N, C-alpha and C positions, 0 to 999 in steps of 0.2 A: 504494500500500500504506500503510494507516494503522496506526501502531504506537503503542499507549498503554502507558506504563510504570506499571502498577498498583503494583508493588513491585519492588525490585531489590537489597535489602540482603542481606548475608551473615549476618545475625543479627537477632534480635528486640530492638528497643529502642523507647522512646517516640519517635514521629515517623518510624519506619522500618518498612517492610513488606517481607516476604520475597518472593522472586521470583515474579512473575506478569506476563506481558507479553501484551497483547491485540492481535491482528492482525485488522483489518477487522471488528471487532465479534463475530466468531464462532469465532476460533481462539485458543487460549490456550497460551502456552509456560510450562509449570510452573504449579502450583496452590498457591503459597505464601500468597497473600493476597487472591485475587479476591473471595471471598464477603464479606469485611469491607470491601471498597473500593467495589465496584460496587452500584448499586441492583438489587433483585431482578429487575426487568424486563430489565436488561442481562445478568445471569447467565443468565436463561432463553434468551438469544440465542446462547449458546455451543454449538457443535456438535462441536468437536474440541479435545481437550486433549493436547498433546504434552509428555510428561514426559521431562526429561533424565536423571533418575536418582531413586532412592528415598529420599534423605536428607530428613529431616522438614521442613526449611525450603523444600523444593520440592514437598511433597505435603500439607502440614498442613491446608489447607482443601479438599482434594479431597472428603472426606466431606460437607462442608457445601454444596459446589457441587452434588454429586449429590443431596443432600437437597432442594435447591430444585427440581431437575429432577423428582425422584420425586413430590414433593408437588403439583407443578403439571402433572403428566401430560405433561411435555415428552418428545418422542421423537426418536430419531436422534442420540444423543450417543455419540461414540467417544473412549475414553481410549487414547492411543497410548504405547508405550514399548518398550524392549527386553524380551526374554523374561525376563531376570533381574529387571527392574523389575516386570513383571507378576506374576511368581512371589512377589516380596516383598510386594506389595500384597495378594494373595490370602491369603498365609500369615500375615501379621503386622498387617494393618490390617482388611481386610474378612473377619474370621475369627470373628465372633460374640462376641469378647471385647473388642476395641478398638472395633469398629463392626460392625453387623449384616452377616451374610453375604448376598450377593446372592440366593442360592437361598432363604434364609429369608424374604426380602421378596417372593419370587416375581417378581423382576425379569427380564424376558426381554430379548433383544437388540434388540427394537424400541424399548426405552426407552433404555438405554445398554449399551455393550459394551466389553470390554477387548480390545485388538488389539495384536499384536506388530508393530513396524515392519518392513517388508520390506527385503530387500537392494536397493539402488538407489533410484531416484526413484519416488515414488508421489504420487497426486493426492488432494487433499481440497478439494472445492469448486473455487474458481478458483486455488488455490495448488498448486504442485508442491514437494514436500518430499523431502529426502534426509537420512537419519540417518547420522552419522559417529561411529564408535567412538572413545572417548577413554580416557585413563589417569586415572581418579579412583577409582571403586569399580566392581566388576564390573557391566556393563550400562550404564555411563554413555555418553551420546551427546551430540554437538552436532547442531544442525539447520541445514541450508541451506534457506531458504524463498524461493521465486521466484514472482513474479506477472508474466507476460509476460517482458520482458527485464530486469526489476529483481529483484535477489536480495539477501537479507540473511542473515547468519550469526549464530546465537546459540550461544556456546561452551558454555553450561552450566558446570558446575564441571570444571576440568581441571588436571592437572599440565602441565609444559612439554613440548610436543611440536612440533617444527618443522614436522611434517607438516600440522598444522592451519593454521598461518600460510601455508605454501606453498599449501595448498588455497585459502585465501581469496585469495591473490595471483593464483591461476590464473584466477579469474573476471574479472579485468581490470575494464573499465568497467561490466560488468553488476552488479558488487557495489556496492550503494549504501551499505551500512553493515555493520560488523563489531562486534558486541557481544561483548566479551571480558572474562572475569572478572579481578578484581584484588583478591584477598581480603586480602593481608597487605602491610605495608611491607617495604622492602628488608632492614631489619635482622633480619627474621624469615624469611630465606631458607631456613634449615634446617627450620623448622616447615612452611613452604609446600611444600618438597620432600617431606617425610615424609607430609604429608596430601594431596598431589597438588593443590595450588593454585598460583596465580601471584602474583608481585610485579610492581611497575612495571619493575624491571630485566629480569625475564624477558620481559615484553611488549616492551620495547625491543629485546631480542635477536631476538624473533620477527618483528617488523615490518620488520626491515632488508631483507627481500625485496621490500617494496612500492616501487613507483615513485612519482614525485612526484604523479601523478594518482590517488593512493590514495583509497579510500572514506572515509566517516566512520568513525573508529576510536573506539569508545565503551566505556569501562571501567564495569563494574557488579559487583554481588556484593561490594562493599567492606564489611568489617565495621565497624559504626559506631564502635567504640572506636578504630580506626586510620584513620578517614576523613581527617582533616587531613594525617596523614603520607603516606598514599597519594596524595592529591590533589597534594601538593607534589612528589612524586617521579615522577609520570606523565610519560612522554615528551611533548615539546611538541606532537606530532601527535595526541595522544590526549586526548579530552575525557572527561567522566564524568557519570553520571546518579545521582540520589538517589531518584527516584520522583516521579511526577506529570507527567513530560514526555510530549509527543506529537510524533511524527515523521510526516510525510507524504512518502513516498519514491517 
């Protein structure tokens, strides 16, 4: 499984791109920056876009990605998300005011379609995916993505829930990497709690269930303003990404 970090920042700043993580060249986790990072030929290769939720830093380049598909007559693209996320996109983005309506462009489902993630595991190409409900905004999900016996978890944005960490631990040696958000430093615990985000201390509490043979634990979605503080406070077992990294798992 090849994982390319196109962007993973919790905010927009010079040198930082918001969340878009490309798997095997054709599956995108969130659409925060792919259109401005990838060459057009690579954008045309995307067939599945898995949205964790509808906040703008996770969807802001979705219209531009779809514009590439539409203008190049690319077919068979699916945008996945919870029903709440799909409803928000249709009502507040693809509504004829922020961006053209799909019906207005006469786009049929052979070009691209919006699909609600099903309950339980579903297949997209060679990957098996499971969406896991989270506490952030209504409709927020994490994704467990597996290829063969290798699995990776992408937390999306989430408040503290031990269940997510316990789920990750339950995969044992099958779990090769756990990408976990770390938006705020520890001194901003109250803000993190109110906005349903994580701090390094919260991550430390969550990963206590992992055994010594734990997977790669990788912090992302760090807000640039607090980057150095968060990096200094992360548990020793947790690394961090800033964008541009490539993993072969």
